[in-house]
N, C-alpha and C positions, 0 to 999 in steps of 0.2 A: 542472509537470504538463502533460500533453497529453490530448486526447480521441481515442479511436479508435472507428470504426463499420464495420460490414460486413453485407452480405446475401449469402447463398450459396443457390442453387437446389438443393434436395435431389432434385428430380425430373428435372431435365434442364438445359437452357440457355436458359431464358426470359430475355427482356431485363429488366434491372433497372430499376425506376422511379427515374430520376435525381432528380426533384424531391423524392420521398420520402426518398431517401438523403441529399440535401442538407439536408432539414428535420431529420432525425435527427442528422446531424452538427452543425448549427448550434445545436441544443438544448444542446450542450456547448460553446458558444463561450467561456464564461467560463473554461474550462480551457485554451484555447489562443488568446490574443488576437493572436498574431503571424502568423497566416495559416491557410489551409485548402487541402486538396488532395484530389483524387478519382481513382480508376481504375475504369472500368466496361468490361466485356466480357460477352459472352453468358454468363449464369448466375452472375456474380459482380460485386460492387461493393464498393469500399473507400473509406472516408472518414477524413479526419485533420484535427484542430485542433492547431496547433503553438504551444508555448511555447518560444522559442529559448534554449538553454543552451550547446550546443557546436556548433561550425561553423554559425554564424548564417546565413551566406550559402548554404552548400551542403547543408543537412540537410533539405530539403523532403521531405515524404511525401505519398502512399505512395512508397516507395523501391524500386528494382529491382536485380536482379543484371545481369550483362553483357548477356545476350541478352533481357532483358525477361520471361523466363518465370517468374520469382519475384518477388513484391511483398509488402511488409510495411507494416502500419500499426502504430505502436508508441508506448507511453507509458512513460516511465521513464528510467533511466540505467544503462548497463553500465560499471562502474568499472574492469574489467580489459580494456577494449576495445583498449587499446594493445598489450598482450601478445598478445591474440587476433589482432589485425590482422596483427602480424608473422608469427605462426604460419600464418595463412591465406595471406598473400602468398607465404610460402616454399613453400606447397602449389600455388601457381599461380593463386590468386584475383586479380582485378584490381579495385582500389577506386577510385572516382571522387570520394569526399568524405573529410572529416576527422572525420565524426561517427560516434558509437557505434552509430547505427542500422544502418549498412551491415554491421557485424559480424554482426548477427542473420541477414541474408540469406545472407551467405556461410557462416555457421556452419551454417545449416539445410541448404545444399547439401552441406557436407562431412560433417556428423555426423548429420543427420536429426533425429529426435525427441530424441536425446541432447544436442542442442546446448544445451539449458537447463542441463545439468549442468556445462557449462563457463562459464556466465555468473555473474559475481559482480556483483550489482546488484539493483535494484528495477525490476520490469518487468511489463508486460501487453501482449501483442501478438497480432496475427492475421497469419498468412502465407498467401497464395494461391500455390500451385505448379501452374502450367498442365500441365506434363509429367506430374506425378503425379496430377493432377485431384483435389486435396484442399485443405481448409483446416486449418490448425494453430493452435490457440489455446494460450496459455501464460501462467502467473502465477507471480510470484517466490516464493521459499521461504516468506517470512513473510506474504505477502499484503499488502504495502505498497500495491501498485497494484491497483485493483479491475477485474474484467471480468465482465459479465453476458452471459448467452445465453439463447436460446429458440427453439423451433421453432413456427412459426405453423400455423394451421389448413390453409393452402394449401402447406405443406411448403417453407418457406423457413427457413434458419438465420439468425437475427439475432444479432449480438453488439455490444457497446458498452461503454464505460467507466462509463456511468451508466444506471440503469434507466429514466430519462425518455426516452432515446432509443428504446429498444425500444417504449415505450408509444405512440409516434407511429405505429407500423405498424398498419394496420387489421386485420391478421390475427392479432394477439396476443390471446389470450384473458385478459381482465382479472379473471377469477374469483379471489377471495381464497383463500389456503391456510389452512384452519383450524388445522393444526399450527404454521404460522408464527406465527399470533396467539397461540397458547398459549406459544410460545417467547418471543415478545415480552414477555409478561406475567411470564414466569419470569426472563428475563435482561436485559430492558430494551433488546433489539435482536433482530434475526432472524439467527440464526447460519447460516454457510454450510453446505451448498450451497443452502439454501433462500432464497427471497425471499418477499415478502408475496403475490406472485401465484403461482397454481398451476402455470402453465406456463413460468415464468421461473426461471432458476438463476444462482447465482453460481459461477464457477470457484473452487474451494477453493485455499488457498495450497499451494504446492509441487505443483500439478497441471497437466497438459496435457490437451488434447482434440484428437484427430485425427479429422476429419470427412470422410468420403467420401459419395458419393451413395447408397451401398448399405449403409452400416454402422450401421443403427439397431437398437436404441435407442443413443443417444449414451452412451459410457461413458468418463469422465475416467480418466486414469491418474496415480497418485501417483509422483513421481520424487524426492521428499525428505521426510524427517520428522526432527525434532529427536531426538537421542539423549540420555538422561539417565544418565550413568555417573558413578561416584564412585571415589575411591581412586587415580586415576591419579597424582596429585601432591598431597601433603598438607602440604607445607612452606609455611606462611603467607607467608614472605618471597618465595618463588619465585612463589606464586600472585599476590601483589601485583604483582610485576614483570611477570608475563606478562599480567595484566589491563591494566596501563597500556600496555604494548607493543601489544597487540591493539586496544585502544580507540583509541590514537594512529594506528595504521595505518588503521583503519576510518574515522576522521575525515579522515585526509590524503587518502584516495581521494575523498571527497565534496567536496573543495575544488576539484576540476577543473571550471572553468566559465569562460565568456567573459562572464559577467554579474555584476552585485554580488551578494555573499554576505552572509549574517547568520546570526543564531541567536535562537531563542526563549529567554528566561531567566526562569524562575519562581522560582530560588533553591533548588529541590529537588536532589535527588541527581544525577539524570540531566542536567539542563540545565546545572548548575554544572560538572559534570565535562566536558562537551562544550565549554563556553566556555573553561574553563581550558586545555584542550589546544589548542583553536583559536588561542588567543592565543599559545602557544608555537610553533605551526606557521606563523603569519602575521606578517609584518613590520608591517603596518598594523593599527590598532586594530579589533577585531571590532565589527560593528554588532549590537546586541542590543536587544531590546524585551520588555516585560512588561506584564501587566495587573494593576491594583490595584483594590481594592474599597472601596466607601464604608462597608461594615460592617466594623468593626476585627476582629470575630471570624473573618473570612475573609481578611483582608488580610495577605498575606505578602510584599508588595513590598519591604519593608525587607531581606529576605534576598537578594533579586535585586540591590538597590542595593549591598549589601556585596560581592557577587561582582563586579559591574561596576566598583565602585571599585578592588577589589584587582587586576583585570586590565586597567584603564584602557580600558574598552570605550566606544564611542559608544552610550550607553544612553538609551532613550526608554521612558516609561511613559504608559499611558492608563488612566483610571479607568472602571470599569463599576459603574453604580449598580444596587441591587437592584430598583429599580422600572423598569429599562430593559427594556421589552417590545417595542421597535421591531422586533426581529428574529423575532418569533413567526410572522409570516405568511411570512417568507422562508425560514426554516430547512427547513420540509417540502419545499419546492421544490428544496432543495440535497441533502437526504438521500434523497428519493424513497420511502422507506418509514419505518414507525415507528422512532424511535430515542430512547431516553430516557436522555440524558447530561446531567448537571448542569453539565458544563463546555462544552457546546456553544456557548452564547453568548459566554463569554470566549474560547474558542478561535477563533470567528470574528473577534472583536474584535482579537486579537493578530495573526491573519493579515492583517487589514485594515491594521492598523498597520505591520506589516513590509513590506507591498507598497508603502508609500509611499517606501521607500528601497532596498529589495533585491528581487531576482527569486527567489533561492533562500534558504531559511532552514532550517538544521539544527535538529532537535529530538530529544528522547529519550523513550523510552517503556520502562518496565520497571525502571528504576533503583531506584525506591522499593520495589518488591516484592522484588527480588533482594538489595538491600542494606539493607533494614530502615529505610527513610526515614520511615515513619509509625509512630506508636506501636502501631497495631494489628498491624503486621507483627513488630515486636519482641516483643509478647506472644505472637504465634503462635509465634515461635522458642523462646521460654521454655517454652511449653506442650509443644512438640515434644520438648524435652529431657526433660521429666517423663515424657511418654508412652513415651519410649524405654526408661525404666527397667523397664517391664513388658513381657514378651513378648506378641505378638499373641494367642497362645492364651489368655492370661488377660485382656489388655485389651479384646479384642472382646466377649466374652460379659459381662464385668463392667460396662462402660460402656454397652453395648447395652441390657442389662436396666435399668440405672439410668435411662437416658434415657426408656425406655418407661414405667417405673413412676412417675417423678417428672419429667416434661418441663418443669415450671416452674422447674427449678433452672438458670435461664438465666445466672446468675452464674459457673457453673463452666465450665472449658474444654470445648469441643465434643468 
């Protein structure tokens, strides 16, 4: 991961406070230990903290186009950058590096706001285009990479990878948002586009934001949303084959790096599938790591060990005790706003363990929900089958009335 920072004058071309920009950028130094870079000109300033993965020598940021009129600060990885690079070179663009970052600059020149529709990857970036006199912010489809933005009382646009960077600007109003507090108590986190602060926002997944000096209020544009369709292919054997093919291709794209790679391995559906396919795509043993727990009721490390043994990985395990509160003071500084996740401590510990031997670690999310990895998801699937036996015209009124008349029937399916 990397860290990005930017300040854009919405009123004119006032000089950017360089020490302030540097302080904002360095507040994210943990995201980019391999270097920092800046670009300042009247009315705009960009900062970057780098974690080197591709083109370690040549991929320093902010990165520019041929004449220096377009600059980008970027966090992420564009997996299809090789194909896009060939296409852009054929159109006359000149590349100076081997890194995926430069594809964003030339992609913006060639396709404008639609460039994000061509990118296969995880990304959050900010582009400054001097000729068009605008800033363009973008976030990947699923929202793997974060980006926050705000407009200060003195009309500066701020953006950064983490909320803590924005908080360093004296012009940011730190008043809390009551609706965000309500959401936190309801969901355990503050959902996008809100943040805990009234005047700061998250750019939502699959959205972009084009900012000119005269286009307020700021209005993000959605460029992608997931489609839920069924019936395209109902042959289980073909679906199995397609799933493995797509997952293998997805993992293979993520193995492109010039630094050591590994994987988190919990023994669950998603991480086990990823490690199994990584082992087939790699000649060398996969570096895996997992967390165990002192409480046997929560300890599933034996499943991870079984997967590691089967695929002959270089496996390491670290135990987290229920009484380990040493991260309590550190986690709020990492998350920047309220976040109630029971796995926050073990997640930090497994990342800490992985960083001792690898720079990039693959992980999975959503496998258990989609493939019934936990008992509650299996029961939900069973209940859905029962519910489908009754049409909605009957099911809705019947169970709606039953739930309101006797709400304590909590043993029944919702």
